[in-house]
N, CA and C atoms as a LAMMPS dump frame, in Angstrom:
ITEM: TIMESTEP
0
ITEM: NUMBER OF ATOMS
216
ITEM: BOX BOUNDS ff ff ff
-5.0000000000000000e+02 5.0000000000000000e+02
-5.0000000000000000e+02 5.0000000000000000e+02
-5.0000000000000000e+02 5.0000000000000000e+02
ITEM: ATOMS id mol type element x y z
1 1 1 N 39.713 190.827 320.215
2 1 2 C 38.6 190.987 318.499
3 1 3 C 37.613 189.188 319.495
4 2 1 N 36.259 190.023 320.048
5 2 2 C 34.748 188.798 319.608
6 2 3 C 35.428 187.712 318.737
7 3 1 N 35.388 186.789 318.534
8 3 2 C 35.093 185.606 317.679
9 3 3 C 36.639 184.938 317.214
10 4 1 N 37.274 186.172 317.602
11 4 2 C 38.494 185.755 316.451
12 4 3 C 39.812 184.721 317.175
13 5 1 N 40.384 183.949 316.783
14 5 2 C 41.227 182.674 317.297
15 5 3 C 42.717 182.494 316.806
16 6 1 N 43.335 182.725 317.848
17 6 2 C 44.508 183.495 318.236
18 6 3 C 45.487 182.136 317.877
19 7 1 N 46.878 181.627 317.235
20 7 2 C 48.035 180.71 317.448
21 7 3 C 49.358 181.578 318.442
22 8 1 N 49.771 180.402 318.756
23 8 2 C 51.059 180.834 319.632
24 8 3 C 51.903 179.648 319.414
25 9 1 N 52.658 179.532 319.214
26 9 2 C 53.721 178.581 319.224
27 9 3 C 55.26 178.652 319.839
28 10 1 N 55.621 177.683 320.501
29 10 2 C 56.549 177.37 321.221
30 10 3 C 58.186 176.446 321.27
31 11 1 N 58.776 176.486 321.253
32 11 2 C 59.671 175.615 321.135
33 11 3 C 60.97 176.092 322.106
34 12 1 N 60.292 174.843 322.598
35 12 2 C 60.328 174.403 324.655
36 12 3 C 61.652 174.385 323.719
37 13 1 N 62.599 174.667 325.691
38 13 2 C 64.212 174.178 325.681
39 13 3 C 64.873 174.39 327.389
40 14 1 N 62.982 174.179 328.208
41 14 2 C 63.724 174.039 329.553
42 14 3 C 62.621 173.5 330.511
43 15 1 N 62.831 172.571 331.345
44 15 2 C 61.261 172.617 331.184
45 15 3 C 61.569 173.494 332.804
46 16 1 N 59.947 173.108 332.511
47 16 2 C 59.457 174.233 333.008
48 16 3 C 58.133 174.464 333.215
49 17 1 N 57.122 175.364 334.286
50 17 2 C 56.207 176.623 334.337
51 17 3 C 56.336 177.271 333.457
52 18 1 N 55.884 178.514 332.427
53 18 2 C 55.645 178.948 331.965
54 18 3 C 54.277 179.888 331.542
55 19 1 N 54.324 181.326 332.501
56 19 2 C 52.966 181.801 332.144
57 19 3 C 53.526 182.915 331.152
58 20 1 N 52.048 183.028 330.624
59 20 2 C 51.92 183.511 328.416
60 20 3 C 50.959 184.75 329.33
61 21 1 N 51.357 186.199 328.283
62 21 2 C 50.347 187.559 328.599
63 21 3 C 49.863 187.798 327.198
64 22 1 N 48.892 187.808 327.611
65 22 2 C 48.992 188.613 325.557
66 22 3 C 49.463 190.469 324.834
67 23 1 N 50.422 189.151 324.116
68 23 2 C 51.009 190.879 323.786
69 23 3 C 50.697 191.535 322.733
70 24 1 N 49.626 191.269 322.476
71 24 2 C 49.372 191.889 320.79
72 24 3 C 48.248 192.843 321.585
73 25 1 N 47.884 193.705 320.667
74 25 2 C 46.953 195.321 320.873
75 25 3 C 45.958 194.978 320.762
76 26 1 N 45.301 193.822 320.489
77 26 2 C 44.104 193.31 320.202
78 26 3 C 42.928 193.809 321.644
79 27 1 N 42.256 194.356 322.074
80 27 2 C 41.423 195.124 323.111
81 27 3 C 41.625 196.043 324.163
82 28 1 N 40.377 196.656 325.418
83 28 2 C 41.308 196.742 326.276
84 28 3 C 41.534 196.316 327.677
85 29 1 N 40.998 194.705 327.481
86 29 2 C 41.423 193.633 328.383
87 29 3 C 42.212 191.945 327.238
88 30 1 N 43.268 193.026 326.889
89 30 2 C 44.525 191.961 326.032
90 30 3 C 44.989 191.462 327.529
91 31 1 N 45.151 192.654 327.806
92 31 2 C 46.69 192.029 329.296
93 31 3 C 46.127 190.927 329.969
94 32 1 N 44.031 190.425 329.874
95 32 2 C 43.864 189.913 331.156
96 32 3 C 43.663 188.557 330.171
97 33 1 N 44.537 188.151 329.452
98 33 2 C 44.135 187.147 328.016
99 33 3 C 45.517 187.138 328.597
100 34 1 N 45.213 185.378 329.234
101 34 2 C 46.177 184.564 330.054
102 34 3 C 46.924 183.38 328.942
103 35 1 N 47.919 182.585 329.442
104 35 2 C 47.996 180.592 328.887
105 35 3 C 48.522 180.371 330.092
106 36 1 N 49.481 179.255 330.215
107 36 2 C 50.182 178.743 330.928
108 36 3 C 50.451 177.209 330.096
109 37 1 N 52.223 177.584 330.257
110 37 2 C 52.95 177.074 329.162
111 37 3 C 53.265 175.858 329.828
112 38 1 N 53.483 175.077 330.443
113 38 2 C 53.85 173.274 331.117
114 38 3 C 54.692 172.859 330.334
115 39 1 N 55.855 173.06 330.536
116 39 2 C 56.915 171.397 329.301
117 39 3 C 57.534 171.076 330.698
118 40 1 N 57.738 169.656 329.733
119 40 2 C 57.832 167.763 330.51
120 40 3 C 58.729 167.933 329.747
121 41 1 N 59.466 166.747 330.442
122 41 2 C 60.314 165.677 330.073
123 41 3 C 59.222 165.034 329.517
124 42 1 N 60.794 163.91 328.768
125 42 2 C 59.375 163.053 327.37
126 42 3 C 58.537 162.117 328.637
127 43 1 N 59.041 161.664 329.655
128 43 2 C 58.609 160.011 330.304
129 43 3 C 57.823 161.036 331.73
130 44 1 N 57.551 162.606 331.668
131 44 2 C 56.846 163.28 332.763
132 44 3 C 55.314 163.169 332.441
133 45 1 N 55.519 163.774 330.41
134 45 2 C 54.21 164.06 329.017
135 45 3 C 53.597 162.126 329.303
136 46 1 N 54.565 161.035 329.711
137 46 2 C 53.993 160.016 329.46
138 46 3 C 53 159.957 330.414
139 47 1 N 53.439 159.834 331.967
140 47 2 C 53.387 159.898 332.95
141 47 3 C 51.664 160.646 332.795
142 48 1 N 51.387 162.005 332.762
143 48 2 C 50.248 162.686 332.285
144 48 3 C 49.574 161.955 331.383
145 49 1 N 49.845 161.524 329.963
146 49 2 C 49.01 161.045 329.389
147 49 3 C 48.455 160.381 329.594
148 50 1 N 49.007 159.292 330.569
149 50 2 C 48.121 157.276 330.789
150 50 3 C 47.113 158.438 332.048
151 51 1 N 47.381 159.329 333.405
152 51 2 C 46.613 159.427 334.182
153 51 3 C 45.571 159.986 333.149
154 52 1 N 46.158 160.985 332.175
155 52 2 C 44.511 161.577 331.376
156 52 3 C 43.873 160.878 331.299
157 53 1 N 44.301 159.612 330.28
158 53 2 C 43.722 159.181 329.946
159 53 3 C 43.431 157.525 330.078
160 54 1 N 43.2 157.334 331.369
161 54 2 C 42.771 156.664 333.045
162 54 3 C 41.56 157.688 333.86
163 55 1 N 41.166 158.909 333.123
164 55 2 C 40.703 159.693 333.291
165 55 3 C 39.505 159.328 332.721
166 56 1 N 39.752 159.762 331.705
167 56 2 C 38.73 159.51 330.434
168 56 3 C 37.947 158.094 330.627
169 57 1 N 38.8 157.253 330.38
170 57 2 C 37.737 156.459 330.639
171 57 3 C 36.554 155.796 331.72
172 58 1 N 37.321 155.951 332.515
173 58 2 C 36.316 156.577 333.708
174 58 3 C 35.183 157.232 333.789
175 59 1 N 35.321 158.753 333.48
176 59 2 C 34.314 159.542 333.175
177 59 3 C 33.377 158.581 332.637
178 60 1 N 34.194 158.007 331.269
179 60 2 C 32.694 158.059 329.65
180 60 3 C 31.927 156.616 330.624
181 61 1 N 32.935 155.77 331.998
182 61 2 C 32.241 155.233 332.128
183 61 3 C 30.935 154.936 332.952
184 62 1 N 31.28 156.186 333.407
185 62 2 C 30.54 157.14 334.355
186 62 3 C 28.818 157.633 333.673
187 63 1 N 29.072 158.417 333.28
188 63 2 C 28.058 158.95 332.651
189 63 3 C 27.63 157.623 331.136
190 64 1 N 28.195 156.749 330.811
191 64 2 C 27.189 155.735 329.931
192 64 3 C 26.535 154.467 331.286
193 65 1 N 26.404 154.854 331.89
194 65 2 C 26.027 154.847 333.102
195 65 3 C 25.418 155.603 333.395
196 66 1 N 25.139 156.494 332.938
197 66 2 C 23.437 157.617 333.863
198 66 3 C 22.72 157.845 332.715
199 67 1 N 22.609 156.919 331.563
200 67 2 C 21.952 157.598 330.795
201 67 3 C 20.895 156.533 330.265
202 68 1 N 20.164 156.77 330.687
203 68 2 C 19.264 155.838 330.622
204 68 3 C 18.121 155.8 329.356
205 69 1 N 18.248 153.985 328.65
206 69 2 C 18.538 153.341 327.825
207 69 3 C 16.625 153.458 327.608
208 70 1 N 16.274 153.575 325.502
209 70 2 C 14.837 153.238 326.471
210 70 3 C 14.029 151.148 326.518
211 71 1 N 13.238 151.019 326.39
212 71 2 C 12.613 150.4 326.951
213 71 3 C 11.587 150.032 325.694
214 72 1 N 11.727 150.417 324.381
215 72 2 C 10.744 150.383 323.366
216 72 3 C 11.712 149.481 322.303
């Protein structure tokens, strides 16, 4: 349904990557609505989060250097 937001909750009990296909009858393209759930150990998640934070910091610094500043 255009404009609708739905939520799906998971209770992880096994490390791995899991692929999800829409199981609701929400329209002709519902079988094309796919998602991926990645279940990690706490240590794996912490490493991923640290790497993502470093990437964000680099991106922000890069964008900050390309924004023109006013001379007025």
